[in-house]
C-alpha positions as CSV (number, residue, x, y, z in Angstrom):
1,X,2.1,47.0,-5.3
2,X,-0.6,44.2,-5.4
3,X,2.0,41.6,-4.4
4,X,2.8,43.7,-1.2
5,X,-0.9,43.5,-0.1
6,X,-1.7,39.9,-0.9
7,X,1.4,37.6,-1.0
8,X,3.5,39.4,1.6
9,X,0.8,38.8,4.5
10,X,0.3,35.3,3.1
11,X,3.9,34.3,3.2
12,X,4.0,35.7,6.8
13,X,1.0,33.6,7.8
14,X,2.5,30.5,6.3
15,X,5.8,31.2,8.2
16,X,3.9,31.6,11.4
17,X,1.9,28.5,11.0
18,X,5.1,26.5,10.2
19,X,7.0,27.9,13.2
20,X,4.1,26.9,15.4
21,X,4.0,23.4,13.9
22,X,7.7,23.0,14.3
23,X,7.6,23.7,18.0
24,X,4.8,21.4,18.6
25,X,7.5,18.7,18.4
26,X,10.6,20.5,19.3
27,X,11.7,22.7,22.1
28,X,13.1,26.0,22.0
29,X,16.2,26.9,24.1
30,X,15.4,30.6,24.3
31,X,18.4,31.9,22.4
32,X,18.0,33.9,19.1
33,X,15.0,34.2,16.8
34,X,12.5,31.5,17.6
35,X,11.4,31.1,14.0
36,X,14.6,32.0,12.3
37,X,15.7,28.4,11.6
38,X,16.6,27.1,8.1
39,X,14.2,24.1,8.5
40,X,11.3,26.4,9.1
41,X,12.2,28.8,6.1
42,X,12.6,25.7,3.9
43,X,9.3,24.4,4.9
44,X,7.6,27.6,4.4
45,X,9.1,28.0,0.8
46,X,7.9,24.4,0.0
47,X,4.4,25.2,1.2
48,X,4.3,28.7,-0.7
49,X,5.5,26.7,-3.9
50,X,2.8,24.1,-3.5
51,X,0.1,26.7,-3.1
52,X,1.3,28.8,-6.1
53,X,1.3,25.6,-8.2
54,X,-2.1,24.8,-7.2
55,X,-3.2,28.3,-8.0
56,X,-1.7,28.4,-11.5
57,X,-3.2,24.9,-12.3
58,X,-6.6,26.0,-11.1
59,X,-6.5,29.0,-13.2
60,X,-5.0,27.1,-16.3
61,X,-7.7,24.4,-16.3
62,X,-10.8,26.7,-16.8
63,X,-8.9,28.5,-19.5
64,X,-8.1,25.4,-21.4
65,X,-11.7,24.3,-21.2
66,X,-13.2,27.6,-22.4
67,X,-10.7,27.9,-25.2
68,X,-11.5,24.4,-26.4
69,X,-15.2,25.4,-26.8
70,X,-14.1,27.6,-29.8
71,X,-12.3,24.6,-31.5
72,X,-14.9,21.9,-30.4
73,X,-18.5,23.3,-29.9
74,X,-20.0,19.8,-29.4
75,X,-17.8,19.5,-26.3
76,X,-19.4,22.4,-24.7
77,X,-22.8,21.0,-25.5
78,X,-22.0,17.8,-23.8
79,X,-20.5,19.6,-20.7
80,X,-23.4,22.1,-20.2
81,X,-26.0,21.2,-17.6
82,X,-29.0,21.9,-19.8
């Protein structure tokens, strides 16, 4: 259910932005779905995959740092601003 509210609208927005970017340098002949090209879908999928990778990496890094504080308490003392 959460995916339907967050990721679906995000995928739509990425698809819409990719379509607009594609037609800045290409022309549309007026036949069929304007954004229904495979190149637009492929670019959207690539951008979504990049965003997901960055999201996972940015969540993984703080978790790794906080878990290392249990094993290496001195590391936390060096990293703390106080």
